[in-house]
C-alpha positions, 0 to 999 in steps of 0.5 A, spaced: 407 952 318 406 953 310 412 953 306 414 959 302 413 955 296 406 953 297 405 961 299 408 963 292 403 958 289 397 962 291 395 959 297 394 963 303 395 960 310 389 956 313 388 952 319 383 947 317 384 944 310 379 938 310 380 937 302 387 934 304 385 929 308 384 922 305 377 921 305 374 915 301 370 909 303 374 904 299 381 907 300 387 902 297 394 902 300 397 906 294 392 912 294 393 918 298 390 925 299 391 930 293 394 936 297 395 942 292 400 946 297 405 940 296 403 937 289 401 943 285 406 944 279 411 950 280 410 956 275 413 955 268 418 960 267 416 967 264 419 966 257 415 959 256 410 960 251 404 958 254 396 959 255 394 958 262 386 955 262 382 955 269 375 951 269 370 952 275 363 950 276 361 956 280 353 953 281 351 960 280 355 966 278 351 972 281 351 968 288 358 967 288 360 974 287 355 977 292 358 972 297 364 976 296 368 972 291 373 977 287 374 975 280 380 980 280 383 977 286 383 970 283 386 973 276 391 977 280 393 970 284 393 965 278 395 970 272 391 965 268 389 967 260 382 964 260 377 962 265 372 957 263 365 957 268 359 952 268 353 953 271 353 961 271 345 960 272 344 967 268 339 970 264 341 973 257 339 980 261 344 979 266 350 978 262 351 985 261 353 986 268 358 981 268 361 982 261 367 986 265 368 982 271 375 982 270 379 988 268 384 987 261 380 980 260 376 984 254 374 978 251 368 974 254 363 970 251 356 967 254 351 962 253 345 962 257 339 957 257 333 959 253 328 953 255 329 954 262 331 961 265 336 961 270 338 954 269 345 951 266 349 956 262 357 957 261 362 963 260 369 964 257 373 970 260 379 971 256 385 976 255 387 972 249 382 974 243 380 967 239 380 967 232 373 964 232 367 963 237 361 958 236 356 956 241 353 949 242 353 943 238 350 946 232 344 941 234 338 945 236 335 939 240 341 940 244 343 947 244 337 950 248 340 950 255 347 954 254 351 948 255 357 949 250 362 954 248 368 953 243 374 958 242 378 957 236 386 959 238 392 959 233 394 952 235 388 948 238 380 949 240 378 950 247 371 947 248 368 949 255 362 944 256 357 943 262 354 936 260 347 935 262 346 931 269 342 925 269 338 928 274 334 926 280 331 919 279 335 919 273 330 922 269 335 924 263 339 918 263 337 916 257 338 923 253 345 923 256 348 917 254 344 915 248 343 922 245 348 928 248 354 924 249 355 921 242 353 928 239 358 931 243 363 926 241 362 927 234 363 934 235 369 933 238 372 929 232 369 934 227 374 939 230 380 935 231 380 934 223 383 941 223 386 942 230 387 939 237 382 940 242 382 941 249 375 940 253 374 943 260 368 943 264 363 939 268 363 933 265 358 930 270 361 923 270 366 920 276 369 915 271 373 911 277 371 909 284 377 913 286 373 919 283 367 919 288 367 918 296 362 912 297 362 908 290 357 902 292 352 907 295 352 911 288 352 906 283 345 908 282 346 916 282 347 921 277 354 921 275 356 915 277 351 910 274 354 904 270 351 907 264 354 914 264 361 911 266 360 906 260 358 912 255 364 916 257 369 910 256 365 909 249 365 916 247 371 919 250 376 915 253 376 910 247 377 916 242 384 918 245 381 923 250 385 923 257 383 926 263 389 931 265 389 930 272 388 923 273 394 922 268 398 926 272 396 923 279 393 916 278 393 915 285 391 921 288 384 922 292 381 929 290 374 932 289 372 938 286 365 938 289 363 937 297 356 937 298 351 935 304 351 929 307 358 927 304 356 927 297 363 928 294 365 927 287 370 929 282 366 930 276 370 937 273 375 935 268 380 937 263 381 932 257 385 932 251 388 928 246 395 925 247 398 928 241 395 935 243 399 941 246 402 938 252 399 940 259 402 942 265 396 941 270 394 944 277 388 942 281 385 945 288 378 945 290 373 947 284 379 949 280 382 945 275 388 949 271 392 947 265 398 950 262 399 948 255 406 948 252 405 949 244 
């Protein structure tokens, strides 16, 4: 029987919830399954000054909408301020159709791949108008696939990122770790010179063994290679950026992607500096939420 608290946090009754079962090939005694019904933080009081940000890799926005997903229902249930989307798979000509996806969220920003149509892509839908918006890293070689949107708010920058996947056969591994990651790290550092930075999105790296279902079988797979994890540590973790979910739940086994043949991983993250606005984090399925007190 579902508790009243769980229902109030936005979860309808479901008989089968496989994501709440501990599923890991190398489970340690202190590990446990993350259950959003019981572990999701309670809502903040109405008088708390905050901004709620959701991040979701939709893997094709048009397909998701056509399958019956309702963005207005999500907005009503979660009452978020900003929704960050990755892998929208839209072309520029498609954007007009989705600009008014959610009523009263009048500020929406879309970045589409121009080098390969219908590939990659990011979007930010907000009911809070930002001070400024920037697309890409400002480096033409990296800015052809619609992977980055930066919104400036009064107290921080929000970067919505879809980091390049190393691909089948690790064809883009060298580009990812030798070029993209250092450039992205430098971009974040430049932003931090004026305001704290929150990075939301699909960062395409399962940082620890706890973040992937079968670590020994995936060490040569995109997202969990030694090179990618070392690059993440070198360019992000060692620079003071923290994984907000893992900071709050160091021993929770949770996945943001359930693929065929049990290829399940946790690669969607919200990261920020320790001194950034303090986060209040929620996570379930492919949705990561951070409510920032500032």
